[in-house]
N, C-alpha and C positions, 0 to 999 in steps of 0.2 A: 755397717761399721765404717767410720771415715778412714781414709787412707790417701796417702800421696805416694805414687809409685816412684821408686829410687830415693825416698826420703824417709817415710814411715809406713809400714804396712798395716793392714786391718789388725793382723795379730799384735804387732808393736802397740797400737793404740788400745787394743783390749787389755794388754798387759798393764798399760798405764792406769787406765781406768780401775783395773782390779786392785793396783797399788793404793788407790785413794780409798777404796771400799774396804781393804784390809786394816786401815787405821781408823775406820768409823767405830765409835763407842756404842756400848749397848743401848744407850737411849735415843741413838740416831745422830748424835752430835759428830762433826767431823773437824777435829782439831788441825792445826797447823803441822803438827808432827805427833808421834804415837806418845799419848800421856800427856801432851803439851796443851796449850790454851786454844780456846775456840772463840771466834767472832762470827757475827751472823753473815757479814758480807762474804767473807772468804769460804764459809760454810755454804752458802748459796751458789757460789760459783762452782764449788766442788760437786754440788747436786747436779748442777746443769751438765758438767762433763760426765758424771756417772749415767745420766739419762742417754746421752749420745754415744756413751762406751759401752752400752749393753748391760748396766748395772742397775736396772730400773728399780728392783725391790729396795735396793740401798738408798737410791735417791728418793723413793717416797718415804722412806723412814727418815731421811734428812728433813722432808718438807714437814712431816709429823712433828719433828723436834722444833722447828720454827713455830708451829702453831701451839705447841705444848709451853713454850718459854716467854711468848710475847707478854709484855705487860698490860695492864688496863688502858694505859694512855697511848698504846700503839707502838712503843718502842721496845727495844731489847737492850739488856746490860751490855756494855762495850766488850767485855770480856768474861768467859767462863773458863774453869779449869777442872777437869774431871767431875763435872755435874755441878759444881758450886760457883756462884757468882765471885769473880775476882775483882771486878772494876765496875760498879753499878751505873757510870755515867751513861747517858744516852747519846751516841754517835749518830747523826742525822743520816750520814750517807749509808752506813750499816742497816739502818733500819729501813730505809727506802728501798734496798736492793731486792726484797722478796718479790717485788713487782716484776722485776726483770727476769727472775727465775720462773714466776708462774706463766709470763707471757711466753717465754722460751719453751715451758712445758707444752703450752696450747699449740705453739707452732709444730713441735715434734709429734705430738700424739692426738691433737684435737680431742682432748678428754674433758668434755664439758662437766661431767661430775667433779673431777679434781678442781677446776676452776672455781665452781660454785662453792666447793668446800673451803678454798683457801681465799676467796674474794674478800670475805669480812677483815681477815687479817691485813690484807694488802691495803684495804680502804683505811683501816685504823692507822696503819702505818705512814701512808702518805698524808693523812690528815695531820698526824703529829709533825711530820717534817715540814709541810707547807706553813705550819703554825710557827716555825723557826725562820722564816724569811725575813731578811733584813731590809732596810729602806731602799738601799740601792739594787736590790734583786738577789744577791747571793744568799745561800742558806747558811746560818749560823752552824758551826761545825759539830757542836755537842751542846746539850742541854744537861748541866750536872743534876744528878739527883744527890740526895745527901751521900757525900761521898768522903772518903778517907783523904787526908792531905796529899798522898802519893798518887791520886787518880790522874790518868791521863788527861782529863778534862779539868784543868786547873782554872784559876781565875782568869777571866776574860774571854772564856771559850764562847759564851753567848754572844760576845761582840764583834767576833771574827768569823770569816768565811774561808774555806779552803777551795782553791781553784780546782784542784783535782776531785776533791769530794763533791763539791757543786756540780761538775761536769757529769759525774756518775749519777747524781741525783737528777739531773736533767733527763738522763736515759731512762731513769726509773719512772719519771713522771709521764714520759711518753708512752712507756709500757703500760703504766696504770691507766692511762687515757684509752689505750687500745682495748684494754680489759673492760673498762667501764663501758665501752660501746658493745662489746661482746655480752656483758651482763645487763644491758639497756637501763644502767645506772648513772645518768650523766654527773660529772664532777667539774662544774664550771670554775670552781675556785682553784682546781688544779690546772685548768688551762690558763688562767690568768698568771697563776705561779709560774709555770712553765714559760710563758711568753716573757716575763719579767726577768726570770733567770736566763733565757737564752740571750736576751739583750745584754745583760751583764757581761755574760761570758764571751759575746763577740765584740762589745764596744768598752767595756769598763774592767779589763783584767787587772788593771792596776789598783782596783779597790779590793781585791782579795788579799788575804795574808800573804806575804811573801815567802815562798817555798820554791823559788826558782832554781835553787841548785839541785832540786829533785827531778829526775826525768819525767815522772808522772805529771807534774805541772806542765810541762811542755806538750805532751801529747794527747793529755786526757779531754781537752775541748773538743778534739777530733773524734777520739774513742767515743766519747758520750753523745756525739751527734749534734752538738750545738754549732760547730764550726765545720763545714764541709767544702767540697769543690775547690775552686782556685784559693779561696780564702784559707782552707785547710792546708793546702800545699804550700801557700805562702808562710803559714804559721810554722811548719816544721822545717823549712829549708835553713833558716838563719843558724839554728842551734844542733843541726845534724852531726856536724864534727865534734861539738862538745859532748855528746852523749854516745854516738855510735862508735865502738871499738872494731875495726875490720877483722873479720874472721872470728870474733869471739862473741858478739851481742852487744848490748846497751849497758851503759852504767846506770846504777840506781841514783848515785849522786855525782854530780860533775867534777867534784874535787878528790873522788876516791877512786884508785885503780882496781874497781870491783864491777864485774858484770853480773847481772842478775837474770835468771830465765823468765820470771813471771813479767817482769817489765819488758823484756824483750818480745815476749809473745803478744803482749798488749799493744805494743808498737806494730807488730804484725798485724793485728786486727784493725788498727788505725789506718795502716797503709792500704790494706784490702778495701776498707770504706772508701778510700780516696781512689779506687782503681788502680793502685800501684802494685800489681801483684808481683813484679819481677823483685823488687826489692823486699816485699813481704816473704816470698819464697827464701830469698837469700838469707835473711836473718833467722827465719825458722831453721834452715838448714845449719846455720852457724853455731846455734844453740845447743846443738845435739850433743857437744861434748859434755854436757851437764847430765846425760842420760846414763843411768845405772843399768846394770844386767837384768835387774828385776823389772825394769820399765819405769822405775819412779825416777824422780830428777832431784839432782842436788840444787840448793837455793842459788849459789853463787861461785864465782871464780876470782880469785886476786891473782891477776896475770903477773906482776913482778916476782911474786913467791912461787908461781906455777902451782897454785894450791886451791883445792876446793875449800870454800869457807862461807858459812859456817858447816860443820861436819853434820849436816841434817838433810834429809829429804823431805820436802814439804808438799802437803796436798794441793796447796793453791799454785805451785808451780807446775804440778802435774795437770791440774785442771786447764790452765792456761794453755798448755801444749794442746791438750784434746780438742779444745774449743777453737784454736788456732788452725788445727789440721781440719776440723769440719767446715770452718769458715772457707778455707782455700780449696777444699775439694767439693763444696757444695752438696756434701752427702745428705744431710738430714734437712727438713725444713727449718730447723732451729739454726741453720748455719747463717741465717740472715740477721740474727739477733743483734749483731754489732753494726751491719752493713745497714739495717734500720728500714729498708724499704717496706716493711709491714706495719711501721709505726706513723704516727701522725706528723705531716709535713706543714700543715698550716696552724699557726697559733697566733693569738692576740699579743703584739709585742709592745710593752710599755716600757718607755724609757726615762732616764733621769732627765733628759734635756726638756721635756715637755709635760711629763707626768700623765700624758694620754695614751690611749690604746688605738692601735692600729693593726690591721691583719697583715701579717708578714707573708711575702710571697714564698711559696713551697721552694726548698732547695732542691728536691728531687721528686720524681713522680713516686706515688705509692698509695696504697689504700691502708686503712688500719682497721 
């Protein structure tokens, strides 16, 4: 069981994982809050936390839900509510993330039958996602299915790419390539797509939709693995004071006096991937003011009002905490999932400048 002495004990982490399991619905879905809506990205993140938090049966039920709800084109609806589709649009980042969860499961348990059972769904999902790649290398953020006017995937979703979402997709593609090697099922189209996407994330961030007020757009190129080393440190440094609130965590949006636990723990994971353990531990410690007596976590805190807001304890916040503790304690083999040394480091990189492919030098050592 992951633990960090003096910060969170193994008992504390187990309680947090149990708080996630307590919200799981009979069909295996893990909504944001009890009775709330479910999306496949946060659902998979929760399944990863359940696995390292000792809730293995609940984690497997969560992955079974993914297999049962995937559509024939490889995508999932953007949002469910209590078993019913609430928004049918296909958000690419959400559809891609199963690959990260399955590779994480392999790292933790080396359970080949599980990987073989889930591999067709991973392959279909990443084929769908790669099919949404835009000419500059980013991935269109959503592919609208027939949707109602109030769908999150409104007009123009197919024409634009989100920086945070595409960064997470890069992580998923490298996880998918690792799985393809394990399954002896090469996926050269994914390699090319990942190379094009990494080039866009490193050299053409201005071509993504502008969501720069959100902290996710700030740190996700590092978290997803496209930008690391000195380049990653240089990316984080200029906006540190815009988002980090000393003693409380990080803002979700730079204009709002609201810190959030999930974003703070994701920055912890990004800092750990850069080798900045001191600041990672500092932020993880500071966000513990959101912890409840049950081990669940409140979503955020508005400091001028000295108020928790919203008044909800979210599974994705709890999951981010568990995964951050595992990463910093290196307890399970899955603790590497964001550090990424088990993932592909050499990719063909195709840039807008010349339209040709070259093999990029590895950013760090590692096997896949």
